[in-house]
C-alpha positions in Angstrom: -0.1 -0.1 0.0 2.9 2.4 0.9 4.3 1.9 -2.7 1.0 3.1 -4.2 -0.2 5.9 -1.8 0.4 8.5 -4.0 -1.1 7.1 -7.1 -4.7 8.5 -6.4 -7.7 7.6 -4.9 -7.9 3.9 -6.0 -5.0 1.6 -5.2 -6.1 -1.5 -7.2 -7.9 -1.7 -10.7 -11.6 -1.9 -10.4 -13.4 -5.1 -11.5 -16.4 -4.9 -13.9 -19.8 -6.1 -12.7 -19.6 -9.1 -15.3 -16.2 -10.2 -14.1 -17.3 -10.1 -10.6 -20.4 -12.2 -11.2 -18.1 -14.6 -13.1 -16.1 -14.9 -9.9 -18.9 -15.5 -7.8 -20.2 -18.0 -10.0 -16.9 -20.0 -9.6 -17.0 -19.7 -5.9 -20.7 -21.0 -5.9 -19.6 -24.0 -8.1 -16.9 -24.8 -5.7 -18.9 -24.5 -2.4 -22.0 -26.2 -4.1 -24.4 -23.2 -4.3 -26.8 -24.2 -7.1 -28.5 -20.9 -7.8 -27.4 -17.9 -9.8 -25.2 -16.0 -7.4 -24.6 -12.4 -8.5 -23.1 -9.1 -7.2 -26.8 -7.8 -6.6 -27.6 -10.8 -4.3 -24.2 -10.8 -2.6 -24.7 -7.0 -1.8 -28.3 -7.5 -0.4 -27.3 -10.6 1.6 -24.4 -8.4 3.1 -26.8 -5.6 3.9 -29.5 -7.4 5.4 -27.9 -10.7 7.0 -24.6 -9.3 8.0 -25.4 -5.7 8.8 -29.1 -5.3 9.9 -29.4 -8.6 11.5 -26.3 -7.6 13.6 -27.8 -4.3 14.7 -25.8 -2.0 12.5 -27.8 1.2 12.1 -29.6 1.9 9.0 -27.6 5.1 8.4 -24.4 3.2 8.5 -25.8 0.6 6.0 -26.9 3.3 3.7 -23.4 4.8 3.7 -21.7 1.4 3.2 -24.0 0.6 0.3 -23.2 4.1 -1.3 -26.9 5.2 -1.4 -27.6 8.7 -2.2 -30.3 9.0 0.3 -31.6 7.0 3.5 -35.0 6.6 1.6 -33.4 4.3 -0.9 -32.1 2.2 1.9 -35.2 2.3 3.8 -37.2 1.3 0.8 -35.0 -1.7 0.0 -34.5 -3.0 3.5 -37.3 -1.7 5.7 -38.9 -5.4 5.6 -35.6 -6.6 7.1 -36.0 -4.3 10.0 -39.6 -5.2 10.5 -38.7 -8.7 10.5 -35.9 -8.0 13.2 -38.3 -6.2 15.4 -40.8 -9.1 15.2 -38.2 -11.6 16.2 -37.1 -9.4 19.1 -40.7 -9.2 20.3 -41.1 -13.0 20.1 -37.8 -13.3 22.1 -39.1 -10.9 24.7 -42.3 -12.6 24.9 -40.6 -16.0 25.7 -38.8 -14.5 28.8 
């Protein structure tokens, strides 16, 4: 990293969406996932399963996903938050 610190904003060359999806297909084949794994599916899984289900605030999720507004994030992931609330209420009801 130190070698390239004065090269500009990006250190490594970007990967096209098509190439990224090809890499994901290879990974899916190796681990036995038998549906079409794409960048979009991976991104949504990261946002919902990894971030929101682990109590990362919606504002941070929005920033990490690069959304221009919170409304985009809320429209896309609001149901995940509702499901999380429902699960938490069920958990509380059981105590």
